N, C-alpha and C positions, 0 to 999 in steps of 0.2 A: 605455420599455423598448426596448432595441436590437433591430434586426431579427434579428440572429443569435440572440438570446435567445428571441424569438418563434418562430423556426424550430425551435430546439432543443425548445421546449415542444410544438410541433406534432408533431415527430418522436417525442418520448417518448410522447405520447398515441396516435399511430398504432401504435407498436411495442407499447404496452401493450394496446390494443384488439385487435390482431392476435394477440397471445399468448393473451389470454383466449378469443378465438374458436377458436383452435387447441388450446390445452391446458387451458382452464378456469381459468387463473390467469396472473399476470404476474410477472416477476422483473426484477431489475436486469440480469441477463445478457441477457434479451430486449431491454432498452433499449440496452445496449452493442452488441449485434448489429444492432439496428434503426437505430442512428445510424451504423453502419459503424466504430465505434471499436475493435471487436475482431472478428477473423475467426473463423468457426466452427472451423477447424482449430487455432487458438490456444487456444480454449476446451477443445477435446479434449485438447491437449497438457497443459494445466493439470489437467484432470480425471484424466489418466493419471499425474500426479505428476511430470511433466517440467519444470514451471515452478513456482518457489517460491510465487508469489502472482499472482493474475489481473491486477492493475494493471500488472505488469511487461510484459505482452503487449498492453496497451491503448494505442492511438495518441494518445489525448487526454491532456492534462496533468492532474495531480492536482486543481488547482483546478476545471477543467472537469468532471471526474468528480464532484467534490463537489457542484457546482451541479446536475448531472444527477440525482444521488441525491436531493437535496432536492426538485427539481422533480418527480421520479417519485413520491415520497411524497405531495407536495401533490396531484398529479393523481389518484393512487389514492384518497386520502382524499376528495377532492371528488367522485369517481365512486362513493362509497359502498362501496368495496372494504374487505374486512377483512384485517388482517395475520395471517400465520401464519409463525412462525419455523421454519426448516427446517435440518436438519443436512446439510452437504455433505461427503461422504467421497470419497476418491480411488477411481478404478477400478483399484486395485492390490490385491495379495493382502492387504496389511496394513490396507486400508480406513481410512487415517488421515484426520483432518479436514483439509479444504482451507482454505487461507488466501486471502483476497481482496485485502487491502490491504497496501501497503508497510509501514505503521506497525503493523499488527496491533491497532490500537485496538479494544477490545470494542464500542463504539458503532458504529463504521464497519463492523466485521465483521457486526454484527446487521443493519444497514441492507442490506447485500448479501444476507444469508441470508433475509431476509423475502420470502415469496411473498405476493402480493395476490390474494385470492379474491373472487368475487362475494358479495353479501350472502346470508345464509341466507334461504330463503323464509319468509315470515311464517306461523307455525303457525296463526294465527287467520284466514288469508285463504282456507282451503280450504272446501269445502262442508260443511254441517252433517250 
């Protein structure tokens, strides 16, 4: 594995762990912010409906973003996190659904929308 790929995986894990510690879940947006591929003010512009799709304001190439999405999912699954698909709507009066990708492909959009949450506590592990 190339050194840059190893660094990306470490950055993804660090961003994911930091997001879980702060918010209780991790998202692709957390990873994009953590890698420096998108700036917080650009995410806000997108959320306010001023940008047609998030990838437009991301500094990484689409193949790099695709790799990061795949690596993030692999990290989340290996960490035992559970996926929870979330709807993203704009911070505008019409509350329209936000688009993440240039292509609008449903599978890519789903990958972006998925939040990763810690495993549910085991109901059988409590006291009797």
